[in-house]
KEKE-757970 format. One record per residue: x, y negated, z negated of N, C-alpha, C, O in turn. Coordinates in pm, whole numbers, padded with zeros to 5 digits, always signed. Layout:
XYZXYZXYZXYZ...
This chain:
+00084+00120+00000+00000+00000+00000+00087-00125+00000+00185-00132-00074+00053-00221+00082+00128-00346+00088+00077-00440-00019-00044-00463-00029+00168-00494-00098+00126-00580-00208+00098-00722-00167+00026-00794-00237+00152-00766-00055+00133-00905-00015+00141-00917+00136+00223-00851+00200+00057-01000+00192+00061-01026+00335+00069-01177+00355-00010-01252+00299+00164-01220+00437+00185-01363+00457+00072-01425+00538+00041-01543+00523+00012-01344+00623-00088-01398+00714-00222-01328+00698-00230-01213+00654-00327-01399+00734-00460-01340+00741-00505-01342+00886-00462-01427+00964-00592-01247+00922-00635-01240+01062-00705-01366+01109-00681-01416+01219-00790-01417+01025-00860-01542+01056-00836-01637+00941-00859-01603+00825-00790-01756+00973-00757-01854+00869-00857-01968+00874-00862-02044+00970-00936-01980+00769-01036-02086+00763-00976-02207+00691-00904-02193+00593-01008-02323+00741-00962-02445+00676-01073-02503+00591-01188-02513+00635-01039-02541+00467-01140-02586+00372-01217-02706+00425-01339-02714+00406-01150-02798+00489-01217-02916+00541-01325-02880+00640-01435-02935+00638-01292-02785+00727-01391-02742+00826-01506-02668+00757-01621-02686+00795-01477-02588+00658-01584-02517+00588-01682-02616+00527-01803-02594+00532-01631-02723+00470-01719-02823+00410-01807-02890+00516-01925-02916+00492-01749-02917+00633-01822-02990+00736-01932-02906+00802-02024-02961+00861-01922-02775+00791-02024-02690+00855-02102-02609+00752-02154-02501+00781-02111-02663+00630-02177-02589+00522-02323-02557+00555-02368-02446+00528-02396-02651+00613-02537-02626+00643-02552-02515+00746-02643-02432+00737-02461-02512+00846-02465-02406+00945-02432-02271+00881-02493-02169+00914-02334-02271+00790-02297-02149+00721-02413-02099+00636-02439-01978+00630-02484-02191+00570-02598-02151+00488-02705-02083+00573-02763-01983+00531-02731-02135+00693-02835-02077+00778-02794-01936+00823-02879-01849+00838-02664-01915+00845-02617-01782+00886-02626-01683+00771-02662-01566+00791-02595-01729+00650-02606-01642+00532-02753-01605+00510-02784-01490+00477-02842-01703+00527-02985-01677+00509-03036-01579+00615-03118-01493+00586-02986-01592+00737-03027-01501+00845-02986-01358+00812-03063-01265+00834-02865-01340+00760-02818-01207+00722-02905-01148+00611-02935-01028+00612-02947-01230+00517-03036-01183+00408-03170-01139+00466-03222-01034+00429-03225-01219+00557-03354-01184+00618-03345-01053+00695-03433-00968+00683-03238-01037+00774-03220-00914+00852-03203-00794+00760-03258-00687+00786-03126-00811+00651-03104-00702+00557-03235-00663+00487-03263-00544+00468-03314-00763+00450-03441-00736+00382-03541-00670+00476-03618-00583+00435-03541-00713+00602-03634-00656+00699-03596-00513+00736-03683-00433+00771-03466-00481+00729-03419-00348+00767-03438-00244+00658-03414-00126+00681-03481-00286+00542-03501-00193+00430-03601-00253+00333-03687-00331+00373-03591-00216+00207-03680-00271+00105-03634-00412+00067-03515-00441+00071-03728-00501+00031-03690-00637-00007-03632-00647-00149-03610-00756-00199-03608-00533-00211-03553-00527-00347-03403-00496-00338-03367-00388-00292-03316-00588-00380-03171-00564-00369-03122-00443-00447-03018-00385-00413-03194-00403-00551-03152-00286-00628-03176-00157-00551-03120-00052-00583-03262-00165-00447-03294-00047-00366-03241-00060-00223-03264+00029-00140-03170-00170-00194-03123-00199-00058-02981-00252-00068-02959-00369-00099-02884-00165-00042-02744-00203-00063-02700-00316+00030-02622-00402-00011-02749-00316+00154-02709-00423+00246-02762-00558+00197-02693-00659+00205-02885-00558+00148-02943-00682+00095-02867-00727-00029-02842-00846-00047-02832-00633-00114-02758-00667-00236-02625-00734-00203-02588-00834-00265-02553-00680-00104-02425-00738-00064-02445-00873+00003-02366-00965-00017-02551-00885+00084-02578-01013+00152-02605-01123+00050-02558-01236+00065-02680-01090-00054-02709-01188-00160-02582-01223-00238-02558-01339-00269-02503-01121-00268-02378-01143-00341-02284-01235-00263-02226-01328-00319-02270-01209-00134-02182-01292-00050-02238-01433-00034-02162-01529-00027-02370-01445-00028-02431-01577-00018-02409-01658-00146-02380-01778-00140-02421-01593-00259-02397-01661-00387-02253-01709-00398-02225-01813-00456-02160-01630-00341-02018-01667-00345-01993-01797-00269-01897-01869-00296-02082-01826-00171-02071-01950-00094-02168-02057-00145-02192-02157-00078-02222-02033-00266-02310-02130-00334-02442-02154-00261-02497-02264-00266-02492-02052-00193-02624-02064-00131-02729-02075-00242-02734-01988-00329-02812-02179-00242-02909-02200-00350-03005-02081-00366-03039-02014-00269-03046-02059-00490-03134-01946-00522-03265-01953-00445-03315-01851-00398-03322-02074-00431-03450-02085-00362-03438-02053-00214-03532-02002-00153-03322-02081-00155-03299-02047-00014-03289-01895+00001-03340-01838+00098-03224-01830-00094-03214-01684-00093-03352-01622-00102-03384-01529-00027-03434-01672-00193-03569-01617-00212-03656-01637-00087-03734-01549-00050-03643-01755-00024-03721-01781+00098-03678-01687+00211-03761-01640+00289-03547-01661+00219-03496-01573+00324-03550-01431+00307-03580-01364+00406-03562-01385+00183-03616-01251+00157-03765-01247+00192-03812-01153+00255-03838-01350+00150-03982-01356+00178-04010-01363+00328-04108-01308+00377-03922-01433+00400-03940-01448+00544-03940-01313+00615-04006-01296+00718-03866-01216+00560-03856-01084+00623-03990-01011+00626-04014-00930+00715-04077-01041+00528-04205-00971+00522-04316-01048+00594-04429-00999+00602-04285-01166+00645-04385-01245+00715-04401-01204+00860-04309-01148+00921-04516-01233+00915-04543-01197+01054-04465-01283+01153-04448-01246+01269-04416-01400+01104-04346-01492+01194-04196-01470+01195-04122-01545+01258-04150-01367+01123-04006-01343+01117-03953-01297+01253-04008-01207+01316-03845-01361+01297-03786-01325+01425-03728-01184+01420-03688-01136+01314-03723-01119+01535-03662-00987+01544-03517-01002+01591-03491-01011+01711-03427-01005+01496-03286-01020+01530-03222-00883+01554-03257-00785+01488-03131-00878+01647-03053-00756+01668-02905-00789+01658-02860-00899+01690-02830-00689+01613-02687-00707+01597-02617-00676+01729-02641-00572+01790-02530-00767+01771-02458-00752+01897-02310-00781+01872-02276-00870+01795-02223-00705+01937-02079-00729+01926-02022-00761+02063-02049-00692+02161-01942-00865+02069-01873-00903+02192-01723-00892+02169-01673-00918+02060-01652-00853+02273-01507-00838+02265-01441-00911+02381-01492-00908+02493-01330-00977+02354-01265-01051+02460-01121-01083+02430-01063-01037+02332-01064-01164+02519-00922-01198+02512-00906-01349+02499-00972-01425+02570-00819-01391+02409-00791-01532+02391-00654-01567+02447-00584-01480+02499-00614-01693+02436-00482-01736+02484-00370-01655+02419-00380-01614+02304-00264-01632+02495-00149-01560+02442-00167-01410+02432-00091-01343+02362-00267-01356+02502-00288-01211+02499-00348-01161+02370-00334-01043+02336-00414-01249+02297-00475-01209+02170-00611-01144+02192-00676-01166+02294-00652-01065+02095-00781-00996+02101-00878-01063+02004-00840-01105+01895-01005-01072+02045-01107-01137+01962-01234-01052+01961-01279-01005+02065-01290-01034+01842-01418-00965+01825-01518-01064+01767-01488-01134+01670-01636-01070+01827-01741-01162+01784-01864-01080+01744-01914-01000+01823-01913-01100+01623-02036-01035+01579-02148-01138+01575-02130-01249+01524-02264-01102+01627-02376-01195+01633-02505-01128+01587-02521-01006+01596-02597-01211+01538-02735-01171+01511-02820-01260+01600-02823-01382+01582-02890-01201+01694-02960-01282+01793-03102-01233+01820-03131-01114+01809-03189-01327+01856-03324-01291+01902-03334-01308+02053-03443-01297+02110-03219-01335+02118-03217-01351+02264-03077-01314+02315-02987-01397+02318-03061-01190+02354-02929-01140+02396-02873-01217+02515-02754-01245+02521-02959-01252+02610-02912-01323+02729-02853-01459+02693-02748-01497+02745-02921-01531+02605-02873-01662+02563-02737-01651+02493-02644-01725+02524-02729-01558+02400-02607-01544+02321-02491-01499+02408-02381-01554+02397-02513-01401+02495-02406-01353+02583-02356-01464+02674-02236-01478+02696-02448-01544+02727-02412-01655+02815-02327-01758+02740-02227-01807+02792-02369-01792+02617-02296-01890+02538-02156-01841+02501-02058-01916+02510-02147-01714+02460-02016-01658+02421-01923-01651+02541-01805-01684+02531-01976-01607+02656-01895-01597+02778-01843-01734+02819-01726-01749+02857-01929-01833+02812-01891-01970+02848-01784-02025+02754-01691-02093+02798-01797-01995+02626-01700-02044+02526-01563-01983+02551-01462-02053+02543-01559-01855+02582-01431-01790+02614-01369-01854+02738-01250-01886+02738-01449-01874+02841-01398-01927+02968-01341-02067+02951-01235-02098+03005-01411-02153+02876-01365-02290+02856-01232-02297+02783-01155-02392+02800-01203-02196+02701-01080-02194+02622-00967-02119+02693-00860-02098+02636-00992-02079+02817-00889-02004+02889-00884-01857+02853-00787-01788+02884-00990-01809+02788-00999-01668+02754-01093-01596+02848-01135-01651+02950-01126-01473+02815-01216-01395+02900-01291-01293+02815-01233-01226+02731-01421-01283+02840-01502-01184+02771-01480-01048+02837-01482-01038+02960-01458-00945+02756-01435-00811+02809-01554-00720+02783-01658-00763+02734-01538-00594+02818-01642-00495+02794-01639-00450+02648-01537-00466+02580-01750-00394+02602-01753-00338+02467-01650-00226+02457-01650-00133+02538-01564-00235+02358-01457-00136+02341-01325-00178+02400-01225-00108+02385-01324-00292+02469-01200-00334+02537-01090-00377+02441-00972-00366+02473-01128-00425+02321-01024-00463+02223-01046-00399+02087-00952-00394+02006-01166-00351+02058-01193-00300+01924-01108-00178+01888-01091-00146+01770-01055-00108+01990-00969+00007+01962-00842-00033+01888-00777+00050+01826-00806-00163+01895-00684-00209+01829-00714-00270+01692-00627-00331+01629-00838-00251+01646-00879-00295+01513-00930-00175+01434-00970-00074+01493-00928-00185+01302-00992-00086+01215-01116-00148+01155-01113-00262+01107-01226-00074+01155-01351-00120+01095-01350-00076+00949-01372+00041+00919-01323-00169+00859-01297-00134+00718-01379-00222+00624-01440-00321+00664-01378-00183+00497-01440-00264+00394-01339-00361+00335-01222-00327+00317-01384-00483+00306-01299-00582+00242-01369-00634+00117-01483-00680+00122-01300-00625+00005-01354-00670-00124-01261-00779-00175-01142-00754-00194-01314-00899-00198-01227-01009-00238-01256-01054-00381-01369-01050-00430-01149-01098-00447-01155-01154-00581-01077-01283-00586-00978-01299-00514-01119-01374-00669-01042-01496-00691-00917-01463-00773-00913-01361-00842-00818-01549-00765-00690-01524-00832-00704-01516-00984-00619-01459-01052-00812-01574-01038-00831-01579-01183-00850-01440-01247-00833-01425-01368-00884-01338-01166-00907-01205-01224-00778-01141-01272-00782-01048-01353-00664-01188-01224-00536-01131-01267-00430-01143-01161-00456-01189-01050-00308-01103-01195-00199-01113-01099-00203-00997-01000-00287-00907-01009-00110-01001-00904-00110-00901-00796-00093-00760-00850-00155-00666-00799-00009-00743-00953+00014-00608-01009-00112-00550-01072-00143-00432-01055-00185-00635-01145-00309-00587-01209-00411-00545-01103-00474-00440-01115-00427-00627-01000-00525-00596-00895-00481-00473-00815-00563-00390-00779-00350-00463-00789-00298-00346-00718-00328-00218-00794-00372-00119-00735-00305-00220-00924-00331-00101-01007-00479-00064-01005-00515+00053-00993-00564-00166-01017-00709-00140-01014-00752-00085-00879-00837+00003-00872-00693-00138-00773-00729-00094-00637-00689+00051-00614-00764+00128-00555-00571+00087-00660-00524+00226-00645-00618+00321-00720-00657+00425-00668-00654+00283-00843-00745+00365-00924-00882+00380-00857-00947+00484-00868-00925+00274-00788-01058+00275-00726-01060+00349-00592-01167+00375-00537-00941+00382-00539-00935+00453-00412-00923+00365-00291-00954+00408-00180-00878+00240-00311-00861+00149-00198-00736+00185-00118-00653+00265-00163-00723+00126+00001-00612+00158+00090-00502+00052+00092-00386+00083+00118-00539-00073+00066-00441-00182+00079-00486-00302-00002-00604-00318-00032-00390-00387-00039-00418-00510-00112-00334-00622-00055-00214-00605-00032-00396-00737-00032-00322-00857+00008-00351-00964-00096-00467-00998-00120-00246-01017-00158-00263-01117-00262-00187-01244-00226-00074-01237-00176-00247-01359-00252-00177-01486-00238-00232-01580-00345-00306-01538-00433-00195-01708-00337-00235-01802-00442-00385-01826-00446-00438-01872-00547-00455-01795-00336-00599-01820-00331-00682-01702-00384-00797-01721-00422-00624-01583-00386-00699-01470-00436-00646-01337-00385-00533-01326-00338-00731-01236-00395-00693-01099-00359-00793-01041-00259-00914-01058-00273-00741-00975-00159-00823-00907-00059-00789-00759-00066-00676-00718-00041-00890-00677-00100-00871-00533-00117-00938-00462+00001-01056-00483+00028-00861-00378+00069-00909-00308+00188-00936-00161+00156-00857-00097+00087-01046-00110+00206-01079+00031+00184-01152+00085+00306-01189+00009+00396-01172+00215+00310-01242+00277+00420-01387+00229+00427-01448+00198+00325-01440+00223+00548-01578+00177+00569-01677+00259+00487-01763+00203+00420-01665+00391+00493-01759+00479+00423-01745+00469+00272-01841+00495+00199-01627+00431+00224-01600+00429+00080-01626+00293+00016-01607+00278-00105-01668+00195+00094-01674+00056+00045-01760+00041-00081-01715-00019-00179-01881+00094-00081-01968+00077-00197-01911+00145-00320-01918+00091-00431-01854+00263-00301-01796+00338-00413-01675+00264-00471-01660+00255-00593-01589+00213-00384-01470+00140-00428-01511+00010-00498-01453-00027-00600-01611-00058-00443-01658-00184-00503-01710-00162-00644-01685-00242-00734-01784-00052-00664-01837-00021-00797-01725+00008-00896-01730-00036-01011-01624+00082-00851-01511+00115-00938-01432-00011-00975-01389-00027-01090-01415-00100-00879-01343-00225-00906-01422-00315-01000-01365-00384-01084-01555-00314-00985-01638-00398-01071-01623-00358-01218-01627-00443-01306-01606-00229-01243-01589-00181-01380-01458-00231-01441-01448-00246-01563-01358-00257-01357-01227-00300-01405-01207-00450-01397-01155-00511-01490-01248-00510-01284-01219-00651-01258-01341-00742-01266-01328-00864-01260-01460-00683-01280-01581-00764-01278-01638-00770-01137-01585-00707-01045-01745-00846-01120-01811-00856-00990-01721-00925-00889-01660-01028-00919-01713-00868-00769-01629-00924-00663-01689-01054-00611-01809-01079-00626-01604-01135-00550-01654-01257-00486-01732-01220-00360-01843-01270-00340-01675-01134-00276-01745-01087-00156-01715-00939-00135-01609-00889-00173-01811-00870-00075-01795-00730-00035-01855-00718+00105-01976-00733+00121-01773-00691+00205-01826-00686+00340-01741-00597+00431-01629-00560+00397-01799-00565+00545-01729-00486+00646-01664-00583+00744-01727-00677+00790-01537-00560+00776-01464-00648+00867-01393-00566+00974-01381-00444+00964-01345-00636+01076-01256-00577+01176-01115-00625+01145-01087-00745+01151-01027-00532+01111-00891-00567+01071-00793-00521+01179-00788-00403+01215-00715-00615+01230-00620-00583+01337-00515-00485+01290-00461-00497+01180-00485-00387+01374-00380-00290+01342-00242-00353+01355-00150-00320+01279-00227-00443+01450-00102-00516+01469-00134-00658+01512-00221-00680+01596-00063-00755+01453-00088-00895+01487+00003-00941+01601+00114-00889+01618-00045-01038+01678+00029-01092+01792+00079-01233+01757-00002-01324+01738+00210-01253+01749+00263-01386+01717+00234-01484+01830+00249-01450+01948+00191-01606+01796+00165-01709+01895+00232-01839+01851+00250-01864+01732+00269-01922+01950+00333-02050+01919+00227-02155+01887+00107-02127+01888+00272-02277+01858+00180-02382+01815+00077-02416+01921-00041-02435+01889+00119-02424+02046+00026-02460+02154-00085-02357+02168-00203-02393+02176-00047-02230+02170-00149-02125+02185-00235-02114+02058-00355-02085+02065-00172-02137+01944-00248-02133+01818-00355-02241+01817-00467-02216+01771-00324-02361+01868-00422-02468+01876-00539-02427+01966-00655-02449+01931-00507-02368+02081-00612-02324+02173-00699-02216+02109-00821-02216+02125-00636-02124+02036-00710-02017+01970-00802-02071+01862-00917-02028+01851-00751-02164+01783-00833-02219+01676-00952-02295+01732-01061-02292+01675-00932-02365+01845-01044-02434+01910-01148-02333+01960-01268-02354+01946-01099-02223+02017-01189-02118+02065-01269-02059+01950-01391-02044+01959-01200-02026+01842-01268-01966+01727-01366-02064+01664-01477-02026+01627-01326-02192+01653-01417-02293+01600-01543-02304+01685-01654-02313+01632-01526-02303+01818-01640-02314+01908-01732-02193+01897-01855-02207+01898-01674-02074+01884-01755-01954+01867-01833-01960+01736-01951-01926+01732-01767-02003+01628-01833-02009+01498-01942-02116+01494-02034-02108+01413-01931-02217+01583-02034-02321+01589-02165-02270+01648-02270-02332+01629-02161-02158+01719-02281-02100+01779-02371-02046+01667-02326-01968+01583-02497-02086+01668-02590-02044+01562-02605-01893+01553-02632-01839+01446-02589-01823+01666-02609-01678+01668-02488-01600+01617-02501-01484+01578-02372-01662+01617-02248-01593+01580-02233-01588+01429-02239-01690+01361-02214-01466+01377-02198-01448+01233-02051-01441+01191-02012-01502+01091-01971-01367+01267-01831-01347+01229-01742-01343+01352-01783-01297+01459-01618-01392+01336-01519-01387+01443-01389-01331+01384-01344-01376+01278-01330-01234+01453-01205-01174+01409-01103-01178+01522-01138-01165+01639-00977-01197+01486-00872-01197+01587-00746-01134+01531-00738-01102+01412-00647-01114+01618-00523-01049+01576-00402-01140+01593-00289-01092+01606-00425-01273+01593-00311-01362+01612-00241-01390+01479-00300-01380+01372-00116-01427+01491-00034-01456+01374+00049-01581+01404+00107-01593+01511+00054-01673+01308+00134-01794+01326+00222-01812+01203+00195-01758+01096+00328-01890+01221+00418-01918+01110+00348-02011+01010+00252-02079+01045+00398-02013+00887+00341-02101+00785+00356-02248+00827+00270-02330+00798+00467-02278+00894+00491-02416+00939+00385-02460+01040+00331-02570+01029+00356-02374+01137+00255-02408+01238+00117-02415+01173+00038-02505+01204+00088-02321+01083-00043-02322+01017-00063-02448+00937-00174-02502+00934+00042-02498+00873+00033-02623+00797-00002-02740+00888-00080-02827+00850+00057-02742+01010+00027-02848+01105-00118-02842+01150-00186-02944+01159-00165-02720+01178-00303-02703+01226-00405-02733+01118-00518-02773+01149-00367-02715+00993-00460-02737+00882-00460-02880+00835-00544-02918+00754-00366-02960+00883-00354-03098+00836-00474-03181+00877-00482-03300+00847
């Protein structure tokens, strides 16, 4: 198990997160509605809904918004969203996976294809890049739960596969099928996680220079601005110096 990773697959900037908070809230609410509609509206009986609520709370989604999103699932006016995955190529030969929840596949596919094209990328077929990623569980904790050694020990005991720790917190990686079991074991040791979700984790990262990194970040920002897009994953890697410039 690796105790520390210098880079993350997708690097979010706090300033940007603040500026798109309302958009993020609507996406979190949409995930709650879809989770509630796909099973029982009771989080104790619906693991996907329970995780959606937990992740929404971690982003400070108000309680009344969460309750409305659950109620919306049982209403006759609730949209029928379907989960769609798009795969493509970004500048510098990088791979990108886009997950969406949409009520209009044609609209979403057109928007995603156009966004890739404008950034000098290209949308590929399903499976064209996902083979170079692992579909795994990610459980995150804030740094306050303990140092890297404490979290590493807890992760090993819980059956996790990897841990990445930095000054912002801890990211614990485990098998997709084992995610709920590992999360429960970690909760007994470290308390409730900040987030528990399934992600696409690159098997190998592709180093890019500042120019290509700027183009990639613009592409990812544009994809995330789409109301239908829930998550974006990539395999690019940049130096800390370049990342500092891009985050300024």
